[in-house]
Each structure stands twice: as C-alpha cells, then as structure tokens.
C-alpha positions as CSV (number, residue, x, y, z in Angstrom):
1,M,0.0,0.0,0.0
2,R,1.4,3.4,-1.0
3,L,1.4,6.2,1.5
4,S,1.2,8.8,-1.2
5,P,0.5,8.9,-5.0
6,D,4.0,10.4,-5.3
7,E,5.4,6.9,-4.8
8,W,3.6,5.6,-7.9
9,I,6.1,6.3,-10.6
10,L,4.6,5.8,-14.1
11,W,7.5,7.1,-16.1
12,Q,11.0,8.3,-15.4
13,S,13.9,9.7,-17.5
14,G,16.8,10.8,-15.3
15,F,15.6,13.1,-12.6
16,V,12.3,13.8,-14.5
17,K,9.4,11.7,-13.1
18,L,5.8,11.3,-14.0
19,N,4.0,10.0,-10.9
20,G,0.5,9.4,-9.8
21,T,0.1,12.8,-8.2
22,I,0.8,14.6,-11.5
23,V,-1.4,12.3,-13.6
24,F,-4.4,12.5,-11.3
25,T,-4.0,16.3,-10.8
26,W,-4.0,16.9,-14.5
27,A,-6.9,14.5,-14.9
28,I,-9.0,16.4,-12.4
29,M,-8.0,19.7,-14.1
30,L,-9.1,18.3,-17.5
31,V,-12.4,17.0,-16.1
32,L,-13.2,20.4,-14.5
33,T,-12.2,22.3,-17.6
34,I,-14.2,20.1,-20.1
35,G,-17.1,19.9,-17.7
36,S,-17.3,23.7,-17.3
37,L,-17.2,24.2,-21.0
38,L,-19.9,21.6,-21.7
39,I,-22.2,23.0,-19.0
40,T,-21.7,26.7,-19.7
41,R,-22.1,26.5,-23.5
42,T,-25.9,25.9,-23.0
43,L,-26.6,28.5,-20.3
44,S,-30.0,30.0,-20.6
45,P,-31.6,33.1,-18.8
46,E,-35.0,31.5,-19.2
47,I,-37.0,29.8,-16.4
48,K,-36.7,26.5,-18.2
49,R,-33.1,25.3,-17.7
50,T,-31.1,22.1,-17.9
51,R,-30.4,20.1,-14.8
52,W,-26.7,20.7,-15.2
53,Q,-27.3,24.5,-15.2
54,N,-29.5,24.2,-12.1
55,L,-26.7,22.2,-10.4
56,L,-24.1,24.8,-11.4
57,E,-26.2,27.7,-10.1
58,I,-26.7,25.9,-6.8
59,I,-23.0,25.4,-6.4
60,V,-22.1,29.0,-7.4
61,T,-24.8,30.5,-5.3
62,G,-23.8,28.4,-2.3
63,I,-20.1,29.5,-2.6
64,V,-21.1,33.1,-3.0
65,E,-23.2,33.0,0.1
66,Q,-20.4,31.4,2.1
67,I,-18.0,34.1,0.9
68,K,-20.5,36.7,1.8
69,S,-21.0,35.2,5.3
70,I,-17.2,35.6,6.0
71,G,-17.6,39.4,5.6
72,L,-16.0,39.9,2.2
73,R,-17.5,42.7,0.2
74,K,-18.3,42.0,-3.5
75,P,-18.1,38.2,-3.1
76,E,-18.2,37.7,-6.8
77,K,-14.7,39.2,-6.9
78,Y,-13.3,36.2,-5.0
79,L,-15.6,33.6,-6.5
80,A,-13.2,32.3,-9.1
81,F,-10.3,31.7,-6.7
82,I,-12.1,30.3,-3.7
83,G,-14.6,28.4,-5.9
84,T,-11.8,26.8,-7.8
85,L,-10.1,25.7,-4.6
86,F,-13.3,24.1,-3.3
87,L,-14.1,22.4,-6.6
88,F,-10.6,21.0,-7.0
89,V,-10.4,19.5,-3.5
90,A,-14.0,18.3,-3.6
91,T,-13.5,16.6,-7.0
92,A,-10.3,15.0,-5.8
93,S,-12.3,13.5,-3.0
94,L,-15.3,12.5,-5.1
95,F,-13.2,10.5,-7.5
96,T,-12.1,8.1,-4.8
97,I,-15.1,6.0,-5.8
98,L,-13.2,5.1,-8.9
99,P,-11.0,1.9,-8.7
100,G,-7.3,2.5,-8.9
101,Y,-7.6,6.2,-8.2
102,E,-5.6,7.9,-5.5
103,P,-6.4,11.5,-4.6
104,P,-3.6,14.0,-5.4
105,T,-4.5,15.8,-2.2
106,G,-3.1,12.8,-0.4
107,S,0.3,14.1,-1.5
108,L,2.0,16.8,0.5
109,S,3.3,18.4,-2.7
110,T,-0.3,19.1,-3.9
111,T,-1.5,20.4,-0.6
112,C,1.6,22.7,-0.3
113,A,0.9,24.0,-3.8
114,L,-2.7,24.8,-2.9
115,A,-1.6,26.5,0.4
116,L,1.0,28.5,-1.5
117,C,-1.7,29.7,-3.9
118,V,-3.6,31.0,-0.8
119,F,-0.3,32.5,0.5
120,V,0.2,34.5,-2.7
121,A,-3.4,35.4,-3.2
122,V,-3.9,36.9,0.3
123,P,-1.4,39.9,-0.2
124,I,-2.6,40.3,-3.8
125,F,-6.2,40.8,-2.7
126,G,-5.0,42.8,0.3
127,I,-2.9,45.3,-1.7
128,E,-5.6,45.6,-4.4
129,D,-8.2,46.5,-1.7
130,Q,-6.1,48.6,0.7
131,G,-3.1,49.7,-1.4
132,V,0.5,48.7,-0.7
133,G,0.9,51.1,2.3
134,G,-2.4,50.1,3.9
135,Y,-1.7,46.4,3.6
136,L,1.9,46.6,4.9
137,K,0.7,48.7,7.8
138,S,-1.4,45.9,9.0
139,Y,1.8,44.0,9.9
140,I,2.8,46.6,12.5
141,E,-0.5,47.0,14.2
142,P,-1.2,47.6,16.9
143,T,2.6,48.2,17.5
144,F,5.8,47.7,15.5
145,I,6.7,44.9,17.9
146,M,4.1,42.7,16.3
147,L,5.9,42.6,12.9
148,P,7.9,39.4,13.4
149,F,4.8,37.7,15.0
150,N,2.6,38.7,12.1
151,L,5.2,37.4,9.6
152,I,5.5,34.1,11.5
153,S,1.7,33.9,11.5
154,E,1.6,34.2,7.7
155,V,4.0,31.3,7.2
156,S,2.6,29.1,10.0
157,R,-1.0,29.3,8.8
158,T,0.2,28.3,5.2
159,L,1.9,25.3,6.6
160,A,-1.2,24.5,8.7
161,L,-3.4,24.6,5.6
162,A,-1.1,22.2,3.7
163,I,-0.6,19.7,6.5
164,R,-4.2,19.7,7.7
165,L,-5.5,18.8,4.2
166,F,-2.7,16.3,3.5
167,G,-3.1,14.5,6.9
168,N,-6.9,14.1,6.6
169,M,-6.8,12.9,3.0
170,M,-3.9,10.5,3.4
171,S,-5.2,9.0,6.6
172,G,-8.6,8.4,5.0
173,A,-7.0,6.6,2.0
174,M,-4.9,4.5,4.3
175,I,-7.8,3.5,6.5
176,I,-9.8,2.4,3.4
177,G,-6.8,0.5,2.1
178,I,-6.3,-1.4,5.4
179,L,-10.0,-2.2,5.7
180,L,-10.1,-3.6,2.1
181,S,-7.4,-6.1,3.0
182,I,-8.7,-7.3,6.4
183,T,-12.5,-7.0,6.3
184,P,-15.4,-8.1,4.1
185,F,-16.3,-6.0,1.0
186,L,-19.4,-4.3,2.5
187,F,-17.7,-2.5,5.4
188,P,-15.1,-0.7,3.2
189,I,-17.9,0.6,1.0
190,V,-19.4,2.3,4.0
191,M,-16.0,3.7,4.9
192,T,-15.6,4.9,1.4
193,L,-18.9,6.8,1.6
194,L,-17.7,8.2,5.0
195,G,-14.4,9.2,3.3
196,L,-16.4,11.1,0.6
197,L,-18.2,13.0,3.3
198,T,-14.9,13.8,5.0
199,G,-13.4,14.9,1.8
200,M,-16.3,17.3,1.1
201,V,-15.9,18.7,4.6
202,Q,-12.1,19.2,4.1
203,A,-12.9,21.0,0.8
204,Y,-15.3,23.3,2.6
205,I,-12.8,24.0,5.5
206,F,-9.9,24.7,3.1
207,S,-11.9,27.2,1.0
208,I,-13.5,28.8,4.0
209,L,-10.1,29.3,5.7
210,A,-8.8,30.8,2.5
211,A,-11.7,33.2,2.5
212,V,-11.1,34.1,6.2
213,Y,-7.4,34.9,5.4
214,I,-8.4,37.1,2.5
215,A,-11.1,38.9,4.5
216,A,-8.5,39.7,7.2
217,A,-6.1,41.1,4.5
218,T,-8.8,43.2,2.8
219,R,-10.3,44.6,6.0
220,V,-10.4,48.4,5.5
221,R,-10.4,50.4,8.7
222,Q,-12.4,53.6,9.0
223,P,-10.4,56.8,9.0
224,K,-9.9,58.4,12.4
225,V,-11.8,61.5,11.5
226,E,-14.9,59.5,10.5
227,T,-14.7,57.5,13.7
228,E,-14.5,60.6,15.9
229,T,-17.4,62.2,14.0
230,T,-19.6,59.1,14.6
231,I,-18.8,59.1,18.3
232,T,-19.6,62.8,18.6
233,T,-22.9,62.4,16.8
234,E,-23.9,59.6,19.1
C-alpha cells in the first residue's frame, strides 16, 4: 500500500518523473475544464433550464453565500479563486469511488501547492483593496513589535493549511486500504462513503479558511476623522 501517489512512478527519465500525483492532478483539471465548457455552453436566462445548469447555479450561489458570510465585500470578486479551490479539493475526494484512483490531495506536494496559492493570493487581494501602504501597515498593528509575530503567522498558517488537508486525505485513504485487506467487502464501501463526506468537509474547510485569510487582509479600517465624527454624533 502506498502512503502517497508520489510513490507511484509511471514514467522516469533521469531526474524527470511522472508520478500518480501529477497524472491524477491533470486528470482532475481536465475534467473540471471540459465539464465547465460543456455546462456553460448551453446556459439560458429563461426559467426552463437544464439540470446541469441548475446544479451549477446551486454550487455557485452556495459558494457566493459562504464568501459573503465571511464578511467579504463583493463576493463575486473572490468567487473564481475560492470556488476553484473548493471544486478541486471536492472533485479530488469525489473521484475516490473510482478503482485505482488515488487522490492527489493525499500528496504533501499538492496540498503545499494549494496552500502557496492562498499564501500568494492573500497579499494580492489585500494590496488591491487597501493599497501597498495600507496592507503593509497591518503587519505593524497595533505596535511595531508585532511585525515578526505577524510574519510568522503568515508562514505558519500556510503550513497548517497544507498539513491539515494532507493529513486528513492521506489518513482516509490509508484506512480504506487497510479495511479492504482485512475486512469483508461491504464495510469498506461504508467507509468509502464516509471518506467522501470527510473529503467534502475538508474542501469546505480549506476554502473557508482561504476566504477568512483574504477577509483579514482586505479589511479596511475607517479613517480616524470619520470614527470621531460618529462618536460625537452619538
């Protein structure tokens, strides 16, 4: 039993390797790309719509509402990034019902890549919303002493994102593999369904945490003059 799809080497030439993680990652990307093209080519503004369009609207609306509940203004602005994170992790978990498939999120390299995407996206959205000066100022609030702690926090939460997702997905795959070898067929099926549920929860948690980090970076504080005016009026 493999601990990670990284160990499944399909092709190698020198130091260049093609392993299971790369293959399954690109397979998921291909499925999501082709699926989105097929569904969106027949979009209709009319009341009568296809089932696929209804499903797509439910997913998009649900993601937008979750982003809005975090406190992000203009949730549609962040829909593409956060929605893509959710769909990728969720699809990676959903495909575990296919024989021979190993989720790429069971590889630390994949989860680190996803976490690094969040690490890069947070300051981009923060600078876009507050400007360079406003965003960098948040690292020295409430005092300049907090600068090293805020920098450590940025790095540590990125590592936490990667390790949390990797640990949950790898452990789930390992448990199913062990049960398949020592128990009857029916029980592993139940555990597989439980693993699907766990994977969906992990996709939700990962995307929500990304939204929380972006919300913290894009939080615009009221100017001091406006705050004093409000207090005086009250």
